[in-house]
N, C-alpha and C positions, 0 to 999 in steps of 0.2 A: 572561828573564821577562815578553818579551814571548808568547811560545809560550805559556807555561803559561794569558797570558790567552784567549786565543782556541779553548784547549781547555775549557776553564771555560763560553763562551761557547757553542759549539754543541753539546754535550749539553742543557743550557737553552733554546736556541732550538727542538730536537727536540721536545721537549716542550713547551713550548706549542703549533706547528704541530700537533702529535699529540690536541690538547686543543680548538684552536680550528677547525680545519680543518673537522672532523663540523658542530660548529655553524653555519657560514659556509654551508658546501656545503648542510646542511635550510633555511637560512633563505632561499638563493636558488632553491632547489625547491619551496619554496609558494609563495613571492612571487612567482615563473611560473610558475605553477599545472599544475607539470609531474608532481605525485603527484595522483592520482584513487582517493579512499578506495574501499575496499573493500567496498562496499554492495552486498549480495546480494538483495533485494526487486525484486522484477520488477513492482512496485505504483509509483505513485506516491503518498508519505506526503503525509497533510495535514500542517494545523496546530493543533497541539492543541488551540486552543479552538475548533474547529469539533463541537460536540455538539448531541445534538436539541434540547438545551435555549436554548443561543445562535443554533438556526436554528425556534425556534416550536415545538416537535414534543413530543409527549411519544413517549415509547420506548415504541415495539409489544410488545418479548421483552423487559422487563429480564431482568438476572444470567445473559445468555447471546450469542455473539456469533453476527451478523450477517451476512448478504451479500444487501445491497438492490438491486431496481433499480427506477425509476422507469416504468410502463408511461405510453407514448406514446399521444397519441390514436386514431393510425392507426401497425395491429402489422403493419407490411411484413414480408417476410421475411428481413431482417437480425434486425427484434426479434425475431421467435418462433425464429431462432437464437441469441439473446442468454437469452433463456427456457429455454431448449435446454443452454445453457452451465450455466446458472445452477443447472438441474436437475440435468444430472452432476456437477457440481463439488461441488453438495451431497452424489451417490449418493459419490464417490471418496473424499471424506472417510474412509470406512469406520468403524473405530471412534469416531471421535470425532464423527459425524452427530447426533449428540443433546446436542450442544455446542453445534454452531452452528444457525442457523435460517435459511432464505432467504424471503425478505419480500421480492413484489412490492408497489410503493408507488403506490397511485391515485388519482387526481384528480378530478375529477367528468366530465372529457368525455375517462377511458380508454377505451382498446378493450377490454372484457371478453370479448367474443367471442374473443379470444385465450388468455385462460386455462382454455377451455372443455377442452384439451389438456393441461392440467399443474396440479397440483396443490399450491399455494404458499399461505402465511400471506401474508394482504394487510394493508394499512392504510391507513387516508389518509394523503397528505402533506401537510405545511404549504405555503405559501406559496414560504416560504426556501426551503427544501430543494427545492420542484421545479423554482428559478428555479437554483439552484446545481448540476441533476442532468438540465440541457435535454439535453444530449448523451449521451444512453444510456448514460451510466456504468455499471458494476458497484463497490458501495464496501461496504468491511469494516468493521461498527461492533463496536467491543468493549464488552468487557457491562453497561458504563461508562456508555453509550452517547454514547462520542464516534466521531467518524467518521475511521478511520485511514489506508487507505488506498483509493483511485479506481484503476481501469482503465479506459482512455477506451477508445470504442468505435471498432472496426475492422470492416471492409467484406468481408472475405473469408472464405467459413467455416471454412478451414482455419486463418487467424491467429487468429480466434475459439473456437475448439479450441486451440490453444497459450497462449492469451490463460489458457483455463480452466483449463489447467494449469496456467502461474504461479499463479494465484490461488490453488491447492490446495499447491501448494509453500511461498506468502506464509500461509497458513492453518494450515496443518503447525506453521510456524517458530514463530508467536504462540501457537498453542494448545499446544504443547511448554512454552512459555517461561511461560507464563500459569497464575496457581493459581486466578484469576477464571473463573466461568463453565465 
């Protein structure tokens, strides 16, 4: 009679372990930060509430995706490289070029001589957006005016080329998933 009891408890214990063990293992992996999600974006996502309207600026190109860059007061070689990458990234979009506008934001003290080599749409920036873009970032803006993704400044020309490729890859994903713009 004693052996009959232990035979019934063993399958119950195995069944319990089969269902409880994965839950406990998952909880441990997540709480110890051993799992890092499969993010495929290469830029830094901005908070969802960051938009032109929250930064006291009117959308310069409503209903189209935008790549924006703030032109500094002195455009050095790194700045010229950024403008070049901005133009080349726009060209690299191919058939999606019409959906995306490359826009250079201007402040009263921006170095306009740097734009003589390039043809970009320009817009005057608000003080809040200019303060946000102090470090010469490139930013992707969606058709509704929300700032979506930021690409920080890099100094090396080769790194800038890689950054442009990353931005184009991210933009292509967003354009593929978006029905707006």
